[in-house]
Each structure stands twice: as C-alpha cells, then as structure tokens.
C-alpha positions in Angstrom: 278.1 160.1 -91.3 279.4 162.4 -88.5 280.6 161.3 -85.1 277.3 162.0 -83.3 275.3 159.9 -85.8 277.8 157.1 -85.5 277.5 157.2 -81.7 273.7 157.1 -81.9 273.8 154.2 -84.3 276.4 152.3 -82.2 274.4 152.6 -79.0 270.9 152.4 -80.3 268.8 149.3 -79.6 269.5 146.4 -81.9 266.6 144.6 -83.6 267.9 141.2 -82.7 268.5 140.2 -79.1 271.9 138.7 -78.2 271.6 134.9 -78.0 273.1 132.8 -75.3 274.5 129.4 -76.1 271.5 127.9 -74.3 269.1 130.0 -76.3 270.8 128.9 -79.6 270.5 125.3 -78.5 266.8 125.8 -77.6 266.2 127.4 -81.0 267.9 124.6 -82.9 265.8 122.0 -81.0 262.6 123.9 -81.5 263.1 124.4 -85.2 264.0 120.8 -85.9 261.4 119.4 -83.6 258.7 121.5 -85.3 259.8 120.4 -88.7 259.9 116.7 -87.6 256.3 117.1 -86.2 255.0 118.9 -89.2 256.5 116.5 -91.8 255.5 113.4 -89.9 251.8 114.2 -90.5 252.3 114.2 -94.2 254.9 111.5 -94.9 253.1 110.2 -98.0 253.2 113.5 -99.9 256.5 114.9 -98.5 258.6 112.0 -97.6 261.8 113.8 -98.7 261.1 116.7 -96.2 260.4 114.1 -93.5 263.7 112.3 -94.1 265.5 115.7 -94.2 264.0 116.6 -90.8 265.1 113.2 -89.4 268.6 113.8 -90.9 268.8 117.3 -89.4 267.8 115.9 -86.0 270.4 113.2 -86.1 273.0 115.8 -87.1 272.1 118.0 -84.1 272.5 115.0 -81.8 275.8 114.0 -83.4 277.0 117.5 -82.8 276.0 117.4 -79.2 277.7 114.0 -78.7 280.9 115.2 -80.2 280.7 118.3 -78.0 280.2 116.4 -74.7 283.0 113.9 -75.7 285.5 116.8 -75.7 287.8 116.8 -72.6 287.3 120.5 -72.3 283.6 120.2 -71.9 282.6 121.6 -68.5 279.3 119.8 -68.0 279.2 117.3 -65.2 280.3 113.8 -66.3 276.9 112.2 -65.6 275.1 114.8 -67.8 277.7 114.3 -70.5 277.1 110.6 -70.5 273.3 111.0 -70.6 273.6 113.4 -73.6 275.9 110.9 -75.4 273.5 108.1 -74.7 270.6 110.1 -76.1 272.6 110.8 -79.2 273.3 107.1 -79.7 269.6 106.3 -79.1 268.6 109.0 -81.6 271.0 107.6 -84.3 269.6 104.0 -83.8 266.0 105.1 -83.6 266.3 107.2 -86.7 267.6 104.1 -88.5 264.7 102.1 -87.2 262.3 104.8 -88.4 263.8 104.7 -91.9 263.5 100.9 -91.8 259.8 101.3 -90.9 260.4 99.6 -87.5 259.5 102.7 -85.4 258.0 106.1 -85.6 259.2 109.6 -84.7 257.2 110.1 -81.5 260.1 109.1 -79.2 262.4 111.6 -80.9 259.9 114.4 -80.6 259.3 113.5 -77.0 263.1 113.5 -76.2 263.6 116.8 -78.0 260.6 118.4 -76.2 262.0 117.3 -72.9 265.4 118.8 -73.7 263.7 122.0 -74.8 261.8 122.2 -71.5 265.1 121.7 -69.6 266.9 124.4 -71.7 264.0 126.8 -71.2 263.8 126.2 -67.4 267.6 126.5 -66.9 267.6 129.7 -68.9 265.1 131.4 -66.5 266.8 130.8 -63.2 
C-alpha cells in the first residue's frame, strides 16, 4: 500500500461511530434490560437465560457501585449515593426474585429510567 492509499484509509469514514462513556453505559443498560424483558416472558422454557440476564444486571449495578465508591469519581456526592443505593436495591431485589418473592418489573423500570436519563443527558 502506498502513502496515498494509507492516507485515504486513515482519514476515511469509519463504519463504527466513536462511543462516549455515556453511550457505552446506555448500550449496556439497553442490552441487559432488553434481555431481562425478553427472558421474563418465557421463564418456564428458558429459566437459565432469565437467571443469566438477572446476573448480568446485578453485575452491571455492582460495577456502577464500585465506580461511584471511588474517591476519584467526579459525580456529585448526592448522585453517587443514589447510584450506590440503587445498586444495593438491585442486589437485594434480584435475590428476592430468585427466591420467588418478587418479579423483575422494578428492575426493568429502574433500568429504563436510567436509560432515559443517559439519553437525555447525551443530547444537551
């Protein structure tokens, strides 16, 4: 490949857009929430997939909680506390779901609200 071809390739449009951290978070929530919603409608035939979606949702919230617990996190303290509380709620509620004491609707609702916030903030 000569220099002209390399330059064209380097400056050509890329197929995948560059993702922001907010966009990455939105995508993770969207993917997990979609799987949670889809698998909840067919628990009897695909319980393992449903449990995997619950597990992935709990892992996402655990990751968020550990992130906001870091001293270097630049989010406002009140927002950090709210995210940490939601992570705790998600962990407890997931245990309740697996113990057949609750259903997934609250988790889907919370994730959807977070997605709305991420989407709104990303378009300011």
